[in-house]
PDB file of the backbone (N, CA, C, O) and the ligand in Angstrom, with CONECT records:
HET     ZN  A 101       1
ATOM      1  N   MET A   1       1.274  13.502  29.811  1.00  0.00           N
ATOM      2  CA  MET A   1       0.547  13.410  28.535  1.00  0.00           C
ATOM      3  C   MET A   1      -0.930  13.107  28.778  1.00  0.00           C
ATOM      4  O   MET A   1      -1.279  12.206  29.540  1.00  0.00           O
ATOM      5  N   GLY A   2      -1.768  13.861  28.127  1.00  0.00           N
ATOM      6  CA  GLY A   2      -3.210  13.580  28.213  1.00  0.00           C
ATOM      7  C   GLY A   2      -3.571  12.384  27.367  1.00  0.00           C
ATOM      8  O   GLY A   2      -2.775  11.924  26.548  1.00  0.00           O
ATOM      9  N   PRO A   3      -4.762  11.889  27.566  1.00  0.00           N
ATOM     10  CA  PRO A   3      -5.189  10.705  26.800  1.00  0.00           C
ATOM     11  C   PRO A   3      -5.192  10.955  25.297  1.00  0.00           C
ATOM     12  O   PRO A   3      -4.925  10.043  24.515  1.00  0.00           O
ATOM     13  N   TYR A   4      -5.492  12.187  24.890  1.00  0.00           N
ATOM     14  CA  TYR A   4      -5.523  12.455  23.458  1.00  0.00           C
ATOM     15  C   TYR A   4      -4.143  12.242  22.839  1.00  0.00           C
ATOM     16  O   TYR A   4      -4.017  11.666  21.758  1.00  0.00           O
ATOM     17  N   LEU A   5      -3.102  12.719  23.546  1.00  0.00           N
ATOM     18  CA  LEU A   5      -1.751  12.582  23.014  1.00  0.00           C
ATOM     19  C   LEU A   5      -1.326  11.123  22.941  1.00  0.00           C
ATOM     20  O   LEU A   5      -0.637  10.714  22.006  1.00  0.00           O
ATOM     21  N   VAL A   6      -1.746  10.332  23.943  1.00  0.00           N
ATOM     22  CA  VAL A   6      -1.403   8.904  23.925  1.00  0.00           C
ATOM     23  C   VAL A   6      -2.045   8.233  22.718  1.00  0.00           C
ATOM     24  O   VAL A   6      -1.405   7.457  22.009  1.00  0.00           O
ATOM     25  N   ILE A   7      -3.328   8.546  22.496  1.00  0.00           N
ATOM     26  CA  ILE A   7      -4.041   7.958  21.347  1.00  0.00           C
ATOM     27  C   ILE A   7      -3.391   8.417  20.046  1.00  0.00           C
ATOM     28  O   ILE A   7      -3.156   7.611  19.146  1.00  0.00           O
ATOM     29  N   ALA A   8      -3.100   9.725  19.949  1.00  0.00           N
ATOM     30  CA  ALA A   8      -2.480  10.261  18.733  1.00  0.00           C
ATOM     31  C   ALA A   8      -1.120   9.608  18.494  1.00  0.00           C
ATOM     32  O   ALA A   8      -0.738   9.338  17.356  1.00  0.00           O
ATOM     33  N   PHE A   9      -0.393   9.359  19.594  1.00  0.00           N
ATOM     34  CA  PHE A   9       0.912   8.730  19.460  1.00  0.00           C
ATOM     35  C   PHE A   9       0.774   7.332  18.838  1.00  0.00           C
ATOM     36  O   PHE A   9       1.530   6.971  17.935  1.00  0.00           O
ATOM     37  N   PHE A  10      -0.190   6.559  19.326  1.00  0.00           N
ATOM     38  CA  PHE A  10      -0.321   5.205  18.814  1.00  0.00           C
ATOM     39  C   PHE A  10      -0.839   5.188  17.371  1.00  0.00           C
ATOM     40  O   PHE A  10      -0.466   4.321  16.582  1.00  0.00           O
ATOM     41  N   PHE A  11      -1.690   6.143  17.040  1.00  0.00           N
ATOM     42  CA  PHE A  11      -2.112   6.233  15.635  1.00  0.00           C
ATOM     43  C   PHE A  11      -0.929   6.638  14.762  1.00  0.00           C
ATOM     44  O   PHE A  11      -0.775   6.134  13.650  1.00  0.00           O
ATOM     45  N   GLY A  12      -0.090   7.551  15.266  1.00  0.00           N
ATOM     46  CA  GLY A  12       1.108   7.927  14.525  1.00  0.00           C
ATOM     47  C   GLY A  12       2.014   6.732  14.306  1.00  0.00           C
ATOM     48  O   GLY A  12       2.566   6.538  13.223  1.00  0.00           O
ATOM     49  N   LEU A  13       2.159   5.926  15.366  1.00  0.00           N
ATOM     50  CA  LEU A  13       3.000   4.728  15.293  1.00  0.00           C
ATOM     51  C   LEU A  13       2.465   3.748  14.254  1.00  0.00           C
ATOM     52  O   LEU A  13       3.227   3.220  13.444  1.00  0.00           O
ATOM     53  N   SER A  14       1.150   3.505  14.276  1.00  0.00           N
ATOM     54  CA  SER A  14       0.582   2.543  13.334  1.00  0.00           C
ATOM     55  C   SER A  14       0.711   3.052  11.907  1.00  0.00           C
ATOM     56  O   SER A  14       1.042   2.284  11.004  1.00  0.00           O
ATOM     57  N   ALA A  15       0.451   4.350  11.691  1.00  0.00           N
ATOM     58  CA  ALA A  15       0.589   4.906  10.343  1.00  0.00           C
ATOM     59  C   ALA A  15       2.041   4.812   9.885  1.00  0.00           C
ATOM     60  O   ALA A  15       2.311   4.503   8.724  1.00  0.00           O
ATOM     61  N   GLY A  16       2.980   5.081  10.802  1.00  0.00           N
ATOM     62  CA  GLY A  16       4.396   5.014  10.455  1.00  0.00           C
ATOM     63  C   GLY A  16       4.824   3.613  10.066  1.00  0.00           C
ATOM     64  O   GLY A  16       5.554   3.428   9.093  1.00  0.00           O
ATOM     65  N   VAL A  17       4.366   2.620  10.832  1.00  0.00           N
ATOM     66  CA  VAL A  17       4.735   1.231  10.538  1.00  0.00           C
ATOM     67  C   VAL A  17       4.155   0.803   9.190  1.00  0.00           C
ATOM     68  O   VAL A  17       4.843   0.173   8.387  1.00  0.00           O
ATOM     69  N   ILE A  18       2.892   1.143   8.947  1.00  0.00           N
ATOM     70  CA  ILE A  18       2.258   0.770   7.673  1.00  0.00           C
ATOM     71  C   ILE A  18       2.982   1.459   6.516  1.00  0.00           C
ATOM     72  O   ILE A  18       3.263   0.836   5.493  1.00  0.00           O
ATOM     73  N   GLY A  19       3.283   2.759   6.689  1.00  0.00           N
ATOM     74  CA  GLY A  19       3.996   3.488   5.643  1.00  0.00           C
ATOM     75  C   GLY A  19       5.352   2.870   5.358  1.00  0.00           C
ATOM     76  O   GLY A  19       5.769   2.764   4.204  1.00  0.00           O
ATOM     77  N   ARG A  20       6.043   2.459   6.428  1.00  0.00           N
ATOM     78  CA  ARG A  20       7.370   1.861   6.276  1.00  0.00           C
ATOM     79  C   ARG A  20       7.288   0.533   5.529  1.00  0.00           C
ATOM     80  O   ARG A  20       8.105   0.265   4.648  1.00  0.00           O
ATOM     81  N   ILE A  21       6.304  -0.300   5.876  1.00  0.00           N
ATOM     82  CA  ILE A  21       6.130  -1.588   5.203  1.00  0.00           C
ATOM     83  C   ILE A  21       5.904  -1.371   3.711  1.00  0.00           C
ATOM     84  O   ILE A  21       6.331  -2.176   2.883  1.00  0.00           O
ATOM     85  N   LYS A  22       5.228  -0.274   3.380  1.00  0.00           N
ATOM     86  CA  LYS A  22       4.927  -0.001   1.978  1.00  0.00           C
ATOM     87  C   LYS A  22       6.064   0.709   1.265  1.00  0.00           C
ATOM     88  O   LYS A  22       5.907   1.152   0.128  1.00  0.00           O
ATOM     89  N   GLY A  23       7.201   0.818   1.921  1.00  0.00           N
ATOM     90  CA  GLY A  23       8.369   1.367   1.255  1.00  0.00           C
ATOM     91  C   GLY A  23       8.476   2.875   1.325  1.00  0.00           C
ATOM     92  O   GLY A  23       9.288   3.475   0.621  1.00  0.00           O
ATOM     93  N   SER A  24       7.650   3.504   2.182  1.00  0.00           N
ATOM     94  CA  SER A  24       7.723   4.949   2.333  1.00  0.00           C
ATOM     95  C   SER A  24       8.464   5.278   3.625  1.00  0.00           C
ATOM     96  O   SER A  24       9.069   4.401   4.242  1.00  0.00           O
ATOM     97  N   SER A  25       8.413   6.532   4.027  1.00  0.00           N
ATOM     98  CA  SER A  25       9.147   6.964   5.213  1.00  0.00           C
ATOM     99  C   SER A  25       8.338   6.750   6.484  1.00  0.00           C
ATOM    100  O   SER A  25       7.188   7.178   6.575  1.00  0.00           O
ATOM    101  N   PHE A  26       8.947   6.082   7.471  1.00  0.00           N
ATOM    102  CA  PHE A  26       8.266   5.901   8.758  1.00  0.00           C
ATOM    103  C   PHE A  26       7.971   7.247   9.380  1.00  0.00           C
ATOM    104  O   PHE A  26       6.869   7.478   9.879  1.00  0.00           O
ATOM    105  N   PHE A  27       8.956   8.144   9.352  1.00  0.00           N
ATOM    106  CA  PHE A  27       8.842   9.421  10.055  1.00  0.00           C
ATOM    107  C   PHE A  27       7.707  10.287   9.496  1.00  0.00           C
ATOM    108  O   PHE A  27       6.922  10.869  10.245  1.00  0.00           O
ATOM    109  N   ILE A  28       7.643  10.356   8.158  1.00  0.00           N
ATOM    110  CA  ILE A  28       6.600  11.169   7.531  1.00  0.00           C
ATOM    111  C   ILE A  28       5.211  10.635   7.881  1.00  0.00           C
ATOM    112  O   ILE A  28       4.304  11.399   8.212  1.00  0.00           O
ATOM    113  N   TRP A  29       5.060   9.311   7.803  1.00  0.00           N
ATOM    114  CA  TRP A  29       3.741   8.735   8.104  1.00  0.00           C
ATOM    115  C   TRP A  29       3.422   8.810   9.586  1.00  0.00           C
ATOM    116  O   TRP A  29       2.258   8.908   9.974  1.00  0.00           O
ATOM    117  N   PHE A  30       4.464   8.763  10.416  1.00  0.00           N
ATOM    118  CA  PHE A  30       4.231   8.949  11.850  1.00  0.00           C
ATOM    119  C   PHE A  30       3.639  10.341  12.099  1.00  0.00           C
ATOM    120  O   PHE A  30       2.678  10.489  12.853  1.00  0.00           O
ATOM    121  N   LEU A  31       4.223  11.351  11.458  1.00  0.00           N
ATOM    122  CA  LEU A  31       3.734  12.723  11.637  1.00  0.00           C
ATOM    123  C   LEU A  31       2.297  12.863  11.131  1.00  0.00           C
ATOM    124  O   LEU A  31       1.466  13.508  11.771  1.00  0.00           O
ATOM    125  N   ILE A  32       2.013  12.252   9.974  1.00  0.00           N
ATOM    126  CA  ILE A  32       0.656  12.327   9.420  1.00  0.00           C
ATOM    127  C   ILE A  32      -0.336  11.653  10.371  1.00  0.00           C
ATOM    128  O   ILE A  32      -1.406  12.191  10.655  1.00  0.00           O
ATOM    129  N   GLY A  33       0.040  10.463  10.856  1.00  0.00           N
ATOM    130  CA  GLY A  33      -0.843   9.738  11.763  1.00  0.00           C
ATOM    131  C   GLY A  33      -1.022  10.456  13.097  1.00  0.00           C
ATOM    132  O   GLY A  33      -2.086  10.389  13.713  1.00  0.00           O
ATOM    133  N   PHE A  34       0.019  11.135  13.528  1.00  0.00           N
ATOM    134  CA  PHE A  34      -0.039  11.859  14.795  1.00  0.00           C
ATOM    135  C   PHE A  34      -0.911  13.108  14.658  1.00  0.00           C
ATOM    136  O   PHE A  34      -1.694  13.432  15.550  1.00  0.00           O
ATOM    137  N   ALA A  35      -0.762  13.803  13.524  1.00  0.00           N
ATOM    138  CA  ALA A  35      -1.530  15.028  13.301  1.00  0.00           C
ATOM    139  C   ALA A  35      -2.989  14.710  13.000  1.00  0.00           C
ATOM    140  O   ALA A  35      -3.893  15.454  13.379  1.00  0.00           O
ATOM    141  N   LEU A  36      -3.205  13.585  12.307  1.00  0.00           N
ATOM    142  CA  LEU A  36      -4.567  13.206  11.918  1.00  0.00           C
ATOM    143  C   LEU A  36      -4.852  11.771  12.363  1.00  0.00           C
ATOM    144  O   LEU A  36      -4.835  10.849  11.548  1.00  0.00           O
ATOM    145  N   PRO A  37      -5.115  11.586  13.660  1.00  0.00           N
ATOM    146  CA  PRO A  37      -5.395  10.223  14.121  1.00  0.00           C
ATOM    147  C   PRO A  37      -6.570   9.628  13.330  1.00  0.00           C
ATOM    148  O   PRO A  37      -7.463  10.360  12.902  1.00  0.00           O
ATOM    149  N   VAL A  38      -6.570   8.327  13.143  1.00  0.00           N
ATOM    150  CA  VAL A  38      -7.548   7.586  12.345  1.00  0.00           C
ATOM    151  C   VAL A  38      -7.354   7.881  10.862  1.00  0.00           C
ATOM    152  O   VAL A  38      -7.057   6.973  10.085  1.00  0.00           O
ATOM    153  N   LEU A  39      -7.519   9.145  10.460  1.00  0.00           N
ATOM    154  CA  LEU A  39      -7.392   9.497   9.040  1.00  0.00           C
ATOM    155  C   LEU A  39      -5.990   9.206   8.509  1.00  0.00           C
ATOM    156  O   LEU A  39      -5.830   8.699   7.398  1.00  0.00           O
ATOM    157  N   GLY A  40      -4.975   9.533   9.313  1.00  0.00           N
ATOM    158  CA  GLY A  40      -3.604   9.299   8.874  1.00  0.00           C
ATOM    159  C   GLY A  40      -3.323   7.825   8.682  1.00  0.00           C
ATOM    160  O   GLY A  40      -2.667   7.429   7.718  1.00  0.00           O
ATOM    161  N   THR A  41      -3.828   6.998   9.618  1.00  0.00           N
ATOM    162  CA  THR A  41      -3.634   5.551   9.506  1.00  0.00           C
ATOM    163  C   THR A  41      -4.382   5.010   8.294  1.00  0.00           C
ATOM    164  O   THR A  41      -3.871   4.151   7.576  1.00  0.00           O
ATOM    165  N   LEU A  42      -5.601   5.519   8.067  1.00  0.00           N
ATOM    166  CA  LEU A  42      -6.358   5.092   6.889  1.00  0.00           C
ATOM    167  C   LEU A  42      -5.632   5.491   5.616  1.00  0.00           C
ATOM    168  O   LEU A  42      -5.583   4.719   4.659  1.00  0.00           O
ATOM    169  N   ALA A  43      -5.069   6.689   5.598  1.00  0.00           N
ATOM    170  CA  ALA A  43      -4.337   7.156   4.424  1.00  0.00           C
ATOM    171  C   ALA A  43      -3.138   6.246   4.153  1.00  0.00           C
ATOM    172  O   ALA A  43      -2.840   5.924   3.003  1.00  0.00           O
ATOM    173  N   ALA A  44      -2.446   5.833   5.234  1.00  0.00           N
ATOM    174  CA  ALA A  44      -1.301   4.937   5.071  1.00  0.00           C
ATOM    175  C   ALA A  44      -1.761   3.596   4.507  1.00  0.00           C
ATOM    176  O   ALA A  44      -1.078   3.000   3.675  1.00  0.00           O
ATOM    177  N   LEU A  45      -2.924   3.124   4.966  1.00  0.00           N
ATOM    178  CA  LEU A  45      -3.445   1.846   4.476  1.00  0.00           C
ATOM    179  C   LEU A  45      -3.810   1.932   2.995  1.00  0.00           C
ATOM    180  O   LEU A  45      -3.604   0.984   2.238  1.00  0.00           O
ATOM    181  N   LEU A  46      -4.355   3.081   2.595  1.00  0.00           N
ATOM    182  CA  LEU A  46      -4.830   3.239   1.221  1.00  0.00           C
ATOM    183  C   LEU A  46      -3.717   3.662   0.273  1.00  0.00           C
ATOM    184  O   LEU A  46      -3.850   3.571  -0.948  1.00  0.00           O
ATOM    185  N   TYR A  47      -2.624   4.126   0.855  1.00  0.00           N
ATOM    186  CA  TYR A  47      -1.498   4.596   0.066  1.00  0.00           C
ATOM    187  C   TYR A  47      -1.004   3.480  -0.847  1.00  0.00           C
ATOM    188  O   TYR A  47      -0.790   2.351  -0.405  1.00  0.00           O
ATOM    189  N   ARG A  48      -0.829   3.804  -2.110  1.00  0.00           N
ATOM    190  CA  ARG A  48      -0.428   2.772  -3.075  1.00  0.00           C
ATOM    191  C   ARG A  48       1.041   2.402  -2.929  1.00  0.00           C
ATOM    192  O   ARG A  48       1.873   3.234  -2.567  1.00  0.00           O
ATOM    193  N   TRP A  49       1.342   1.164  -3.210  1.00  0.00           N
ATOM    194  CA  TRP A  49       2.724   0.694  -3.214  1.00  0.00           C
ATOM    195  C   TRP A  49       3.337   1.187  -4.501  1.00  0.00           C
ATOM    196  O   TRP A  49       3.190   0.559  -5.549  1.00  0.00           O
ATOM    197  N   GLU A  50       4.021   2.306  -4.427  1.00  0.00           N
ATOM    198  CA  GLU A  50       4.489   2.907  -5.664  1.00  0.00           C
ATOM    199  C   GLU A  50       5.530   2.048  -6.374  1.00  0.00           C
ATOM    200  O   GLU A  50       5.261   1.497  -7.442  1.00  0.00           O
ATOM    201  N   ARG A  51       6.697   1.937  -5.793  1.00  0.00           N
ATOM    202  CA  ARG A  51       7.784   1.259  -6.509  1.00  0.00           C
ATOM    203  C   ARG A  51       7.776  -0.246  -6.283  1.00  0.00           C
ATOM    204  O   ARG A  51       8.251  -1.008  -7.125  1.00  0.00           O
ATOM    205  N   ARG A  52       7.236  -0.674  -5.144  1.00  0.00           N
ATOM    206  CA  ARG A  52       7.390  -2.085  -4.801  1.00  0.00           C
ATOM    207  C   ARG A  52       6.054  -2.823  -4.876  1.00  0.00           C
ATOM    208  O   ARG A  52       5.776  -3.731  -4.092  1.00  0.00           O
ATOM    209  N   GLU A  53       5.249  -2.408  -5.830  1.00  0.00           N
ATOM    210  CA  GLU A  53       3.946  -3.025  -5.974  1.00  0.00           C
ATOM    211  C   GLU A  53       4.079  -4.463  -6.492  1.00  0.00           C
ATOM    212  O   GLU A  53       4.852  -4.740  -7.409  1.00  0.00           O
ATOM    213  N   LEU A  54       3.321  -5.350  -5.894  1.00  0.00           N
ATOM    214  CA  LEU A  54       3.317  -6.733  -6.359  1.00  0.00           C
ATOM    215  C   LEU A  54       2.669  -6.789  -7.732  1.00  0.00           C
ATOM    216  O   LEU A  54       1.814  -5.970  -8.069  1.00  0.00           O
ATOM    217  N   ARG A  55       3.092  -7.768  -8.516  1.00  0.00           N
ATOM    218  CA  ARG A  55       2.574  -7.881  -9.872  1.00  0.00           C
ATOM    219  C   ARG A  55       2.031  -9.277 -10.116  1.00  0.00           C
ATOM    220  O   ARG A  55       2.235 -10.178  -9.303  1.00  0.00           O
ATOM    221  N   ARG A  56       1.354  -9.455 -11.210  1.00  0.00           N
ATOM    222  CA  ARG A  56       0.844 -10.767 -11.586  1.00  0.00           C
ATOM    223  C   ARG A  56       0.794 -10.860 -13.111  1.00  0.00           C
ATOM    224  O   ARG A  56       0.910  -9.864 -13.825  1.00  0.00           O
ATOM    225  N   ARG A  57       0.619 -12.093 -13.577  1.00  0.00           N
ATOM    226  CA  ARG A  57       0.654 -12.327 -15.006  1.00  0.00           C
ATOM    227  C   ARG A  57      -0.765 -12.587 -15.514  1.00  0.00           C
ATOM    228  O   ARG A  57      -1.533 -13.323 -14.895  1.00  0.00           O
ATOM    229  N   CYS A  58      -1.094 -11.980 -16.632  1.00  0.00           N
ATOM    230  CA  CYS A  58      -2.398 -12.203 -17.254  1.00  0.00           C
ATOM    231  C   CYS A  58      -2.464 -13.641 -17.776  1.00  0.00           C
ATOM    232  O   CYS A  58      -1.547 -14.096 -18.460  1.00  0.00           O
ATOM    233  N   GLU A  59      -3.544 -14.352 -17.454  1.00  0.00           N
ATOM    234  CA  GLU A  59      -3.681 -15.750 -17.885  1.00  0.00           C
ATOM    235  C   GLU A  59      -3.906 -15.845 -19.391  1.00  0.00           C
ATOM    236  O   GLU A  59      -3.607 -16.865 -20.012  1.00  0.00           O
ATOM    237  N   GLU A  60      -4.427 -14.788 -19.957  1.00  0.00           N
ATOM    238  CA  GLU A  60      -4.770 -14.803 -21.374  1.00  0.00           C
ATOM    239  C   GLU A  60      -3.546 -14.610 -22.268  1.00  0.00           C
ATOM    240  O   GLU A  60      -3.282 -15.410 -23.165  1.00  0.00           O
ATOM    241  N   CYS A  61      -2.802 -13.526 -22.003  1.00  0.00           N
ATOM    242  CA  CYS A  61      -1.734 -13.162 -22.938  1.00  0.00           C
ATOM    243  C   CYS A  61      -0.342 -13.166 -22.296  1.00  0.00           C
ATOM    244  O   CYS A  61       0.655 -12.960 -22.988  1.00  0.00           O
ATOM    245  N   GLY A  62      -0.265 -13.395 -20.991  1.00  0.00           N
ATOM    246  CA  GLY A  62       1.038 -13.449 -20.352  1.00  0.00           C
ATOM    247  C   GLY A  62       1.618 -12.096 -19.996  1.00  0.00           C
ATOM    248  O   GLY A  62       2.736 -12.008 -19.487  1.00  0.00           O
ATOM    249  N   ASN A  63       0.869 -11.048 -20.260  1.00  0.00           N
ATOM    250  CA  ASN A  63       1.324  -9.702 -19.919  1.00  0.00           C
ATOM    251  C   ASN A  63       1.408  -9.552 -18.397  1.00  0.00           C
ATOM    252  O   ASN A  63       0.528 -10.026 -17.678  1.00  0.00           O
ATOM    253  N   VAL A  64       2.460  -8.895 -17.905  1.00  0.00           N
ATOM    254  CA  VAL A  64       2.609  -8.670 -16.469  1.00  0.00           C
ATOM    255  C   VAL A  64       1.987  -7.321 -16.105  1.00  0.00           C
ATOM    256  O   VAL A  64       2.349  -6.282 -16.658  1.00  0.00           O
ATOM    257  N   VAL A  65       1.049  -7.362 -15.168  1.00  0.00           N
ATOM    258  CA  VAL A  65       0.355  -6.136 -14.768  1.00  0.00           C
ATOM    259  C   VAL A  65       0.469  -5.957 -13.262  1.00  0.00           C
ATOM    260  O   VAL A  65       0.827  -6.887 -12.539  1.00  0.00           O
ATOM    261  N   ALA A  66       0.162  -4.756 -12.801  1.00  0.00           N
ATOM    262  CA  ALA A  66       0.190  -4.474 -11.367  1.00  0.00           C
ATOM    263  C   ALA A  66      -0.922  -5.244 -10.674  1.00  0.00           C
ATOM    264  O   ALA A  66      -1.979  -5.497 -11.252  1.00  0.00           O
ATOM    265  N   MET A  67      -0.660  -5.613  -9.416  1.00  0.00           N
ATOM    266  CA  MET A  67      -1.617  -6.353  -8.608  1.00  0.00           C
ATOM    267  C   MET A  67      -2.948  -5.625  -8.493  1.00  0.00           C
ATOM    268  O   MET A  67      -3.999  -6.256  -8.386  1.00  0.00           O
ATOM    269  N   SER A  68      -2.903  -4.295  -8.513  1.00  0.00           N
ATOM    270  CA  SER A  68      -4.116  -3.505  -8.293  1.00  0.00           C
ATOM    271  C   SER A  68      -4.945  -3.355  -9.565  1.00  0.00           C
ATOM    272  O   SER A  68      -6.078  -2.877  -9.508  1.00  0.00           O
ATOM    273  N   ASP A  69      -4.395  -3.759 -10.718  1.00  0.00           N
ATOM    274  CA  ASP A  69      -5.142  -3.624 -11.960  1.00  0.00           C
ATOM    275  C   ASP A  69      -6.259  -4.658 -12.043  1.00  0.00           C
ATOM    276  O   ASP A  69      -6.059  -5.830 -11.727  1.00  0.00           O
ATOM    277  N   GLN A  70      -7.426  -4.212 -12.469  1.00  0.00           N
ATOM    278  CA  GLN A  70      -8.580  -5.103 -12.578  1.00  0.00           C
ATOM    279  C   GLN A  70      -8.675  -5.717 -13.969  1.00  0.00           C
ATOM    280  O   GLN A  70      -9.266  -6.782 -14.151  1.00  0.00           O
ATOM    281  N   VAL A  71      -8.093  -5.041 -14.936  1.00  0.00           N
ATOM    282  CA  VAL A  71      -8.200  -5.472 -16.325  1.00  0.00           C
ATOM    283  C   VAL A  71      -6.810  -5.461 -16.948  1.00  0.00           C
ATOM    284  O   VAL A  71      -6.021  -4.550 -16.694  1.00  0.00           O
ATOM    285  N   CYS A  72      -6.508  -6.465 -17.760  1.00  0.00           N
ATOM    286  CA  CYS A  72      -5.221  -6.498 -18.452  1.00  0.00           C
ATOM    287  C   CYS A  72      -5.152  -5.330 -19.422  1.00  0.00           C
ATOM    288  O   CYS A  72      -6.089  -5.095 -20.186  1.00  0.00           O
ATOM    289  N   ASN A  73      -4.027  -4.588 -19.393  1.00  0.00           N
ATOM    290  CA  ASN A  73      -3.931  -3.420 -20.270  1.00  0.00           C
ATOM    291  C   ASN A  73      -3.485  -3.787 -21.677  1.00  0.00           C
ATOM    292  O   ASN A  73      -3.362  -2.906 -22.529  1.00  0.00           O
ATOM    293  N   ARG A  74      -3.237  -5.078 -21.944  1.00  0.00           N
ATOM    294  CA  ARG A  74      -2.884  -5.473 -23.310  1.00  0.00           C
ATOM    295  C   ARG A  74      -4.061  -6.131 -24.024  1.00  0.00           C
ATOM    296  O   ARG A  74      -4.415  -5.742 -25.137  1.00  0.00           O
ATOM    297  N   CYS A  75      -4.673  -7.141 -23.373  1.00  0.00           N
ATOM    298  CA  CYS A  75      -5.727  -7.878 -24.080  1.00  0.00           C
ATOM    299  C   CYS A  75      -7.126  -7.549 -23.552  1.00  0.00           C
ATOM    300  O   CYS A  75      -8.124  -7.958 -24.146  1.00  0.00           O
ATOM    301  N   GLY A  76      -7.203  -6.804 -22.426  1.00  0.00           N
ATOM    302  CA  GLY A  76      -8.501  -6.372 -21.934  1.00  0.00           C
ATOM    303  C   GLY A  76      -9.247  -7.406 -21.112  1.00  0.00           C
ATOM    304  O   GLY A  76     -10.408  -7.194 -20.762  1.00  0.00           O
ATOM    305  N   ARG A  77      -8.594  -8.533 -20.796  1.00  0.00           N
ATOM    306  CA  ARG A  77      -9.250  -9.581 -20.030  1.00  0.00           C
ATOM    307  C   ARG A  77      -9.472  -9.131 -18.576  1.00  0.00           C
ATOM    308  O   ARG A  77      -8.607  -8.495 -17.974  1.00  0.00           O
ATOM    309  N   ASP A  78     -10.645  -9.472 -18.029  1.00  0.00           N
ATOM    310  CA  ASP A  78     -10.905  -9.215 -16.610  1.00  0.00           C
ATOM    311  C   ASP A  78     -10.020 -10.129 -15.794  1.00  0.00           C
ATOM    312  O   ASP A  78      -9.963 -11.333 -16.043  1.00  0.00           O
ATOM    313  N   LEU A  79      -9.330  -9.565 -14.823  1.00  0.00           N
ATOM    314  CA  LEU A  79      -8.389 -10.360 -14.038  1.00  0.00           C
ATOM    315  C   LEU A  79      -9.017 -10.748 -12.703  1.00  0.00           C
ATOM    316  O   LEU A  79      -9.514  -9.895 -11.967  1.00  0.00           O
ATOM    317  N   GLU A  80      -8.988 -12.016 -12.408  1.00  0.00           N
ATOM    318  CA  GLU A  80      -9.498 -12.507 -11.137  1.00  0.00           C
ATOM    319  C   GLU A  80      -8.349 -12.571 -10.150  1.00  0.00           C
ATOM    320  O   GLU A  80      -7.219 -12.196 -10.464  1.00  0.00           O
ATOM    321  N   PHE A  81      -8.650 -13.047  -8.962  1.00  0.00           N
ATOM    322  CA  PHE A  81      -7.598 -13.150  -7.969  1.00  0.00           C
ATOM    323  C   PHE A  81      -6.531 -14.113  -8.474  1.00  0.00           C
ATOM    324  O   PHE A  81      -6.855 -15.233  -8.867  1.00  0.00           O
ATOM    325  N   PRO A  82      -5.267 -13.700  -8.473  1.00  0.00           N
ATOM    326  CA  PRO A  82      -4.203 -14.505  -9.087  1.00  0.00           C
ATOM    327  C   PRO A  82      -3.817 -15.729  -8.253  1.00  0.00           C
ATOM    328  O   PRO A  82      -3.858 -15.696  -7.024  1.00  0.00           O
ATOM    329  N   ASN A  83      -3.440 -16.814  -8.948  1.00  0.00           N
ATOM    330  CA  ASN A  83      -2.923 -17.977  -8.212  1.00  0.00           C
ATOM    331  C   ASN A  83      -1.417 -17.831  -8.026  1.00  0.00           C
ATOM    332  O   ASN A  83      -0.788 -18.583  -7.282  1.00  0.00           O
ATOM    333  N   GLU A  84      -0.859 -16.850  -8.719  1.00  0.00           N
ATOM    334  CA  GLU A  84       0.594 -16.661  -8.664  1.00  0.00           C
ATOM    335  C   GLU A  84       0.869 -15.173  -8.496  1.00  0.00           C
ATOM    336  O   GLU A  84       0.315 -14.350  -9.226  1.00  0.00           O
ATOM    337  N   VAL A  85       1.721 -14.827  -7.538  1.00  0.00           N
ATOM    338  CA  VAL A  85       2.064 -13.422  -7.329  1.00  0.00           C
ATOM    339  C   VAL A  85       3.534 -13.239  -7.645  1.00  0.00           C
ATOM    340  O   VAL A  85       4.380 -13.985  -7.152  1.00  0.00           O
ATOM    341  N   LEU A  86       3.835 -12.253  -8.463  1.00  0.00           N
ATOM    342  CA  LEU A  86       5.220 -12.002  -8.863  1.00  0.00           C
ATOM    343  C   LEU A  86       5.842 -10.992  -7.922  1.00  0.00           C
ATOM    344  O   LEU A  86       5.170 -10.095  -7.412  1.00  0.00           O
ATOM    345  N   ALA A  87       7.110 -11.149  -7.703  1.00  0.00           N
ATOM    346  CA  ALA A  87       7.841 -10.224  -6.832  1.00  0.00           C
ATOM    347  C   ALA A  87       7.836  -8.832  -7.445  1.00  0.00           C
ATOM    348  O   ALA A  87       7.761  -8.683  -8.664  1.00  0.00           O
ATOM    349  N   PRO A  88       7.916  -7.824  -6.603  1.00  0.00           N
ATOM    350  CA  PRO A  88       7.957  -6.442  -7.121  1.00  0.00           C
ATOM    351  C   PRO A  88       9.177  -6.245  -8.019  1.00  0.00           C
ATOM    352  O   PRO A  88      10.228  -6.858  -7.833  1.00  0.00           O
ATOM    353  N   ARG A  89       8.992  -5.376  -8.987  1.00  0.00           N
ATOM    354  CA  ARG A  89      10.084  -5.019  -9.868  1.00  0.00           C
ATOM    355  C   ARG A  89      11.180  -4.309  -9.062  1.00  0.00           C
ATOM    356  O   ARG A  89      10.884  -3.529  -8.157  1.00  0.00           O
ATOM    357  N   ARG A  90      12.409  -4.576  -9.387  1.00  0.00           N
ATOM    358  CA  ARG A  90      13.498  -3.867  -8.712  1.00  0.00           C
ATOM    359  C   ARG A  90      13.516  -2.416  -9.140  1.00  0.00           C
ATOM    360  O   ARG A  90      13.344  -2.109 -10.319  1.00  0.00           O
ATOM    361  N   ALA A  91      13.723  -1.522  -8.187  1.00  0.00           N
ATOM    362  CA  ALA A  91      13.695  -0.091  -8.489  1.00  0.00           C
ATOM    363  C   ALA A  91      14.906   0.300  -9.329  1.00  0.00           C
ATOM    364  O   ALA A  91      15.059   1.468  -9.686  1.00  0.00           O
TER     365      ALA A  91
HETATM  366 ZN    ZN A 101      -3.795 -10.058 -21.108  1.00  0.00          ZN2+
END
């Protein structure tokens, strides 16, 4: 194996592990990371937690919103970093 393949392999591995942690397929992300070193790993990092996204409660109205939301979708309050993180909703 040439050095490029070794590097691509490790990027594939990192993308696969990150994808797996986020509830996606290790194999698919491994292939993406292997085909696109650096970019594939970045894509895995930026990939949204679809079903298992952490949630939090709005301090103003008690509405439960996704962790990635900046504004409450019920009362419109700007959400700061939460002191309490809710477990992901069961699929
Ligand atoms: Zn609210």
